[in-house]
C-alpha positions as CSV (number, residue, x, y, z in Angstrom):
1,M,-37.8,-63.0,50.5
2,G,-40.4,-65.7,50.6
3,Q,-39.1,-67.1,53.8
4,N,-39.3,-63.7,55.5
5,R,-43.0,-63.4,54.5
6,S,-43.6,-66.9,55.8
7,E,-42.1,-66.1,59.1
8,L,-44.1,-62.8,59.4
9,L,-47.3,-64.7,58.6
10,D,-46.5,-67.2,61.2
11,Q,-46.0,-64.4,63.7
12,A,-49.3,-62.8,62.8
13,I,-51.1,-66.1,63.1
14,L,-49.6,-66.7,66.5
15,R,-50.9,-63.3,67.6
16,L,-54.3,-63.9,66.2
17,V,-54.9,-67.2,67.9
18,D,-54.3,-65.5,71.2
19,L,-57.1,-62.9,70.6
20,P,-60.7,-63.3,71.7
21,R,-62.8,-65.0,69.0
22,G,-64.8,-61.9,68.2
23,E,-61.6,-59.9,67.6
24,Q,-60.2,-62.8,65.4
25,D,-63.3,-62.6,63.3
26,R,-63.2,-58.8,63.0
27,I,-59.5,-58.9,61.8
28,A,-60.2,-61.8,59.5
29,I,-63.0,-59.8,57.8
30,E,-60.7,-56.8,57.4
31,I,-58.0,-59.1,55.8
32,L,-60.5,-60.8,53.5
33,A,-62.0,-57.5,52.5
34,D,-58.5,-56.3,51.5
35,L,-57.6,-59.5,49.7
36,C,-60.8,-60.5,47.9
37,S,-62.0,-59.4,44.5
38,E,-65.4,-57.9,44.4
39,E,-66.9,-61.2,43.3
40,E,-65.0,-63.1,46.0
41,W,-66.2,-60.6,48.6
42,A,-69.8,-61.1,47.5
43,V,-69.4,-64.8,48.3
44,V,-67.8,-64.1,51.7
45,A,-70.5,-61.6,52.6
46,A,-73.2,-64.1,51.7
47,S,-71.6,-66.9,53.7
48,E,-73.2,-68.3,56.8
49,P,-70.2,-67.5,59.0
50,Y,-70.2,-63.9,58.0
51,Q,-74.0,-63.6,58.4
52,T,-73.7,-65.2,61.8
53,W,-71.0,-62.8,62.8
54,L,-72.9,-59.9,61.4
55,A,-76.1,-60.8,63.4
56,A,-74.0,-61.0,66.6
57,Q,-72.7,-57.5,66.3
58,P,-74.0,-54.8,68.6
59,G,-76.1,-52.0,67.1
60,E,-73.2,-49.9,65.9
61,E,-73.2,-47.9,62.7
62,P,-72.6,-50.3,59.8
63,E,-69.6,-48.4,58.6
64,R,-67.8,-48.9,61.9
65,N,-68.2,-52.7,62.0
66,H,-67.9,-53.5,58.3
67,A,-71.5,-54.7,58.3
68,S,-72.3,-52.8,55.1
69,L,-69.3,-53.9,53.1
70,S,-70.5,-55.1,49.8
71,A,-67.0,-54.8,48.1
72,P,-63.5,-55.0,49.3
73,I,-61.9,-52.1,51.1
74,V,-59.5,-50.4,48.8
């Protein structure tokens, strides 16, 4: 079973690296929000890479671009 997961993860990574950088970041944020505990998410949300990404987002509603996430998506 572990090998299947590893192969699926490899496939996902191969697809991600072919996406534009902004799309990679958006998907990475969604993945992190799903995987992180509330405490871990607070660290991610306070990080320079996340803040840089957030500042570069167009003026959409925060709920649509995850800008207001203060806890993982459940």
